[in-house]
N, C-alpha and C positions, 0 to 999 in steps of 0.2 A: 551953539545952535542950542534953541530952547527945548525946554522939556518936551512940550507939544509933538515939534516936528521928529524928537530923537524917538518916541512914543510912535508915532504915527509908521516910521520905517520900520523899526522893532515889528508890529503889526502886521505888513505888509511881508518881511522875509519870514513870519512863522506860518501863516498862508502855503496847505500845502499845493505842491501841482493839481492832487486828484480836485481838490476845494475848487479853483481856479480854476478848471475845465468844468466842474459842474454851471460853472457861470453861464457857459455860452448853450445855446442853442444845438441842435441838429442843424441848422444852417451854416455856424460856422464848419461843418468838418465837409458841405459840400467844395465851397473853393481849396479845398486841400485836394493834393495828387497824395502825399507824401504823410506819410505821421511819423512820429516820435513813438517809443514804446509804451513811455504814460499816454497817450492821445488816443492810440491804436489799443490797448487795455481798456481805454475807458471809454470805447468807440463801441467794442463788441463786448462790454462789461464780464471784463476778466479782470483778473490783476495782472500786474505785470510778470510773477511769477511763473501765472498758466501760462502767460502769453510766451515765455520765453522754454518753457514746455512744449508746447504748440511745437515749437523753431525745429526744435534739438530732437524732437519725434516726425518733422516733416511734414506736419499737415499744413501746414503756412512758411510762403516763401518771404525773408526777409535781404536787406543790404545793410551790409555795414560799411559804414564809414565815419572814421575820426573815431571809434573807438565806442560809435553808438548803432544803435540797430533803427532801421526804418521803414517801413510797411506801405506798399502801395492801397489807397482808401480802396482799389477794386476788386483785390482779393484779401481782402475782408469780407466785403459787399459780399466777394462768391462764396466765401467761408459760411456766412451767414445764411443765405440763401442753401446750400447742401447741410446745415447743419437740422436732422431732424425733430421733428412740429410732433408734442405732445398735444391731443385731441382729445378734448373727453374726460380728464383728467389722470391720472399716473398710468392707467394698466390701457388707456384706451375706450373706457367704455364710454 
């Protein structure tokens, strides 16, 4: 294997999942029903740790399959719709 190919493979392996998700537009999520933890966290603009905390507090439901958590996009949309809206600054002025 040439050095050029090895370098390209190493570059692709070093790209984080969040960086790969940022390449997708919002239309990427339109066709998905179930999202992984990383995709769901990116979708609602939270960290994976914050998402797991929300699961443990019962704020959002998920399904566990093969040691991974999956979230319904409809549940995430509902969570975003029901979140409090800040209008006119920090104190609503």
